[in-house]
C-alpha positions in Angstrom: 117.5 135.3 79.8 118.0 131.5 79.8 115.3 128.9 80.2 116.0 126.4 83.0 112.6 124.8 82.9 113.9 121.5 81.7 115.6 121.0 85.0 112.5 120.1 87.0 113.6 116.6 87.9 112.8 117.1 91.6 109.1 117.7 90.8 109.0 114.3 89.1 110.2 112.6 92.2 113.6 111.6 91.0 117.2 112.8 90.9 117.4 116.2 89.2 118.3 116.2 85.5 121.9 117.4 86.1 124.8 116.3 83.9 128.5 116.2 84.8 131.6 116.8 82.8 135.2 117.8 83.5 137.4 120.5 81.9 140.1 119.1 79.7 142.1 122.3 80.5 143.2 120.3 83.6 144.7 117.6 81.4 146.6 119.6 78.8 149.5 117.0 78.6 147.1 114.1 77.8 146.2 113.3 74.2 142.5 114.1 73.5 141.5 110.4 73.1 143.0 109.7 76.5 140.9 112.5 77.9 137.7 111.1 76.4 138.6 107.6 77.7 139.1 109.0 81.3 135.7 110.8 81.1 134.0 107.6 80.1 135.7 105.6 82.8 134.7 108.1 85.5 131.1 107.9 84.4 130.7 111.5 83.1 128.2 112.6 80.5 130.5 115.2 78.9 133.9 116.8 78.4 134.4 120.5 78.3 137.1 120.6 75.7 140.1 122.9 75.8 140.5 124.5 72.3 144.1 123.3 72.4 143.0 119.7 72.6 140.9 120.1 69.5 143.6 121.9 67.6 146.1 119.2 68.5 143.8 116.5 67.3 143.2 118.2 64.0 146.8 119.1 63.5 147.6 115.4 64.1 145.5 114.4 61.1 142.2 113.9 62.8 138.9 115.5 61.6 135.9 117.0 63.3 133.9 114.1 62.0 136.2 111.6 63.6 136.1 113.5 66.9 132.3 113.5 66.8 132.4 109.7 66.3 134.8 109.3 69.3 132.4 111.3 71.4 129.4 109.4 70.2 131.0 106.1 70.9 131.5 107.1 74.5 128.1 108.9 74.8 129.9 112.1 75.7 128.6 115.6 75.0 130.6 118.8 74.8 128.9 121.4 77.0 131.6 124.1 76.2 134.7 124.7 74.2 137.2 126.6 76.4 139.2 129.3 74.7 141.6 131.7 76.4 140.5 135.0 74.9 140.1 138.2 76.9 140.0 141.2 74.4 142.1 143.4 76.7 145.7 143.1 75.3 145.5 145.5 72.3 143.9 145.6 68.9 146.3 143.1 67.2 145.8 140.5 69.9 142.0 141.0 70.0 141.9 140.5 66.2 143.7 137.2 66.7 141.3 136.2 69.5 138.3 136.9 67.2 139.8 134.6 64.6 140.2 131.9 67.2 136.6 132.4 68.4 135.4 132.1 64.8 137.3 128.8 64.4 136.0 127.5 67.8 132.4 128.4 66.8 132.7 126.2 63.7 134.1 123.4 65.8 131.2 123.9 68.3 128.6 123.7 65.6 130.0 120.6 64.1 130.3 118.9 67.6 126.9 119.9 68.8 128.4 122.1 71.5 126.3 125.0 72.6 128.9 127.5 73.8 132.4 129.0 73.7 134.0 130.0 76.9 135.9 133.4 77.0 137.2 135.6 79.7 136.4 139.3 80.1 139.7 141.0 80.3 142.8 140.0 82.2 142.8 142.5 85.1 140.5 143.1 88.1 137.5 145.3 87.3 138.6 147.7 90.1 141.8 148.4 88.2 140.4 148.9 84.7 140.1 152.3 83.0 137.2 153.2 80.7 139.3 152.7 77.6 140.1 149.1 78.5 136.5 148.4 79.6 135.2 149.6 76.2 137.8 147.5 74.4 136.7 144.3 76.2 133.0 145.1 75.7 133.6 145.7 72.0 135.6 142.4 71.6 133.0 140.4 73.5 130.2 141.9 71.5 131.9 141.0 68.2 132.7 137.5 69.5 129.1 137.0 70.5 128.0 137.9 67.0 130.4 135.4 65.5 129.2 132.7 67.8 125.5 133.4 66.9 126.3 133.2 63.2 127.3 129.6 63.8 124.3 128.9 66.1 126.2 128.8 69.3 126.7 131.2 72.3 129.5 133.1 73.9 129.8 132.4 77.6 131.9 134.6 79.9 133.3 132.9 82.9 132.8 134.6 86.3 136.4 134.8 87.3 138.7 136.7 89.7 141.1 139.2 88.1 138.8 139.9 85.2 135.9 142.3 84.5 133.6 139.5 85.6 134.8 139.4 89.1 132.1 141.1 91.2 128.3 141.4 91.1 128.6 145.1 90.1 131.0 144.4 87.3 128.9 141.5 86.0 125.8 143.7 86.0 127.6 146.4 84.0 129.0 143.8 81.6 125.7 142.2 80.9 124.2 145.7 80.5 126.8 147.0 78.1 126.8 144.1 75.7 123.8 144.5 73.3 121.1 141.8 73.5 121.0 138.9 73.0 124.4 139.4 74.5 126.4 136.8 76.4 125.9 133.9 78.8 127.7 133.5 82.0 129.6 130.5 83.3 129.2 130.4 87.1 132.2 129.4 89.2 131.5 130.1 92.9 135.1 129.3 93.9 136.4 132.1 91.7 134.4 134.5 93.8 135.4 132.9 97.1 139.1 133.5 96.5 138.3 137.2 96.5 136.4 136.9 99.8 133.1 137.3 98.1 129.9 135.3 98.9 129.2 133.1 95.8 125.5 132.5 96.6 124.0 136.0 96.2 125.8 136.2 92.8 124.3 132.9 91.8 120.8 134.0 92.7 121.1 137.4 91.1 122.5 136.2 87.7 120.8 132.8 87.5 118.8 133.7 84.4 122.1 134.6 82.6 124.0 131.4 83.7 124.2 128.7 81.0 126.9 126.5 82.5 128.6 125.8 85.8 132.2 125.0 87.0 132.9 123.3 90.3 136.2 123.0 92.1 137.4 123.4 95.7 140.5 123.7 97.7 141.9 124.1 101.1 142.8 127.7 100.2 145.8 129.7 101.4 144.7 133.3 100.8 148.2 134.6 101.6 150.1 132.2 99.2 147.8 130.7 96.6 150.5 128.3 95.4 150.3 126.5 98.7 146.6 125.7 98.3 145.5 122.1 98.1 142.8 120.9 95.7 140.2 118.6 97.4 136.9 117.0 96.5 134.1 119.4 96.1 132.5 119.1 99.6 135.8 119.0 101.5 137.1 122.5 100.6 136.6 126.0 101.9 134.0 127.4 99.5 130.8 125.7 100.9 129.8 124.0 97.8 127.0 122.2 99.6 125.2 125.6 99.9 126.1 126.4 96.3 124.8 123.1 95.0 121.6 123.2 97.1 120.9 126.7 95.7 121.4 125.4 92.1 118.8 122.7 92.8 116.4 125.2 94.4 116.7 127.5 91.4 116.0 124.6 89.0 119.4 124.3 87.3 119.5 121.3 85.0 122.5 121.8 82.8 126.1 120.6 83.0 128.4 121.0 85.9 132.1 120.7 84.8 134.7 119.8 87.4 137.7 122.0 86.9 140.6 120.4 88.7 144.3 121.1 87.8 147.4 119.0 88.6 148.7 115.7 87.3 146.3 113.2 85.7 145.9 111.1 88.9 145.0 114.2 90.9 142.5 115.4 88.4 140.9 112.0 88.1 140.8 111.3 91.8 139.3 114.7 92.7 136.7 114.4 89.9 135.7 110.9 90.9 135.3 111.7 94.6 133.5 115.0 93.8 131.0 113.2 91.6 130.3 110.6 94.2 129.9 113.2 96.9 127.4 115.2 94.8 125.3 112.2 93.8 125.1 111.1 97.4 124.2 114.6 98.6 121.6 115.1 95.9 119.8 111.9 96.8 119.9 112.9 100.5 118.1 116.2 99.6 115.4 114.5 97.5 113.0 113.4 100.3 113.3 116.7 102.0 112.4 118.6 98.8 109.6 116.2 97.9 108.2 116.1 101.4 
């Protein structure tokens, strides 16, 4: 169970203590330093770093100490390191994924990052047999232990086409992984694409949620490739209700904007989303304090 008590900004009569970042997974073609510069220019407080960006920086001759300095110079935090692990593609691949988790956990410790992002499998929960479920649970359990050994946490993203795609599968996953277990990364849009209501899931699992992703689209359910990314309150997933619920529940961590596309699209959607959320939050304040 996570403690969200630090997020009580509304009770102090000011804007809630939320912080904003973006996912560098949407900017994979950009060098890491460019990504950090863009985050600073947009006015974000953090960057959720794709493991590939860190790996590329280190392979290019950089060090974790230098990366930490680059972040400090821009006053940027790293709320999560995003790995693409799922523990459902066989023993050999799972062993490789655990090695990557171990490396990412060391990076996280050195960068002051609290969590590593993972997926739970790569197929919908409704399609998974018991053997695959057990393999994913085993892999996540071991990955969580590795993270704890470095003083960080493993966070499973709520995502369609994984074992973390419905309220029922989430409950089973949290139950089956021994305490202190895993965190969850909440992404309401990933539920919306499966025609699920994101808000009940947020309320039910709030105490397990350590981090949040925001993105929105004009979504084409018949042909996902024809969907159009748009700023957070202009899409189909009703993020106003999601955001209002986060405030009501007392969330005060990071929200990472997770837009894909070319650099201009990612930057534009992030900027406009940030402006919309800040305006909406201030509109809600008198109502909540009154």
